[in-house]
N, C-alpha and C positions, 0 to 999 in steps of 0.2 A: 504494500500500500504506500502510495507516495505521501509526502508531507502535506501536499495540498488537499488530498482526499481525507487524510487524518484530521486536518484542521476543520474542514467542512463538516465532518462527522461530529467532532467535539462541539462545534457551535450549534449544530442541529439538536444534539442531546441537551445542551444547556437551555436552548429555547423551549424545548419540550418540557424540561423539568420546571422552568419558571412558569410556563403556561399551566401546568398541572397544579402547582402550588396556588396560583391565583384562582383557578377554578374551584379548588377545594375550599379556599378561604371564603369566596363569595357564595358558594352553594351551601356550605355546612356551618360556617362560623357566623355569618351574617352580622356585620357590625350594627350596633344599636343605633337607631335613628333618634333624634331628639323627641319625636312623638312617643316612642316606646319607653323613654326614660321615666322613672318614677319622679313625680314632682313633690318635693317636700316643702312644706310651708313654714315660714317663721312669722313672727309678728313684730311690729314696730309701734311705738307710742309716740305721738307728736301732737302739736297744737295746730289747728287749722289757721293758717295765715291769710289764705285767699281762696275764693270759690269762683270758678268759671262755669257758667251755665251755657251749654250748647242747646239744650232743649229741656226735655224731662230729666236728663242726666247731665253729667259734666265732669269736671276735674277739680280736685282740691289740692292745695299746696300745703304740705305739713312740714314743721320744723321741730327739732329737739336737739339741743347742743349742736353737734357737728352733723347730725342727720337731717337731710333735706330731700323732699321727694314730691313730684307731681304724681298724684294718684288718680287714675281714671275710674269713674264710677259708671256702670252700665246697668242694663235691665237684669243681669244675673247677680249683681252685687246685693248681698243681704246686709241691711243696716239695722242695728238694734241698739237699745239703751241698756247699759250694763246691768242695772239693778232690776228693772221691770221686765227685761227680755222682750219688750214690746217692739214689733217690727215698725220701722220708720221709713220715710222716703228721703230722696236726695234733698228735697226742699227743707227737711228738718235739720240739716247740717248748718251750723252757724260759725262764722269767723270767731275764733277764741275757744271753740270746743276742744277738749282734750280727747283724742281718739286713739283707739288701737286698731291697726289695719293688718290684714294678712298680706304677706309679701310672697309672691311666687318665686320659685328658685331661679327662673329665667327672667331677667329684667334688662332694660337698656342700660348698659354700663357707662353712662355719662353722669356728670354731677351737675345739678341735682338729679337723683334717680328718677326714672319714669317707668310706671307699670300700671296695669289694671288689677284691681283687687277684687276678691270674692266676698270679703266680709269687712265691715266697719262696725266697731263697737264704740258708742259714745260713752266716755267715762265721766261720771259725775262725782 
């Protein structure tokens, strides 16, 4: 076998090996997509400094020490009062209210933070 044929054979085997590894990886190991990742929530407490109404819902701007965030409120957001557990609406939120908001694990990493919340609790 000539050196040229040996070289071509080795390259062909290397390409076959790499192709097999990639096929195995994508067919059997399937990398997790963001959609499949478990979303763990944390909460943040802050004071409402600003409220922007777009319609029935809107955005609140909260602050606490070094924490600042624009929090979007939509039709799926549950707003309650801490002690009575009474369900409230976006219109019940007032500038100066002390609130606890749920923070999704995936947020826009700019400062101040920006995210949509699932739950707001007005602390009294």
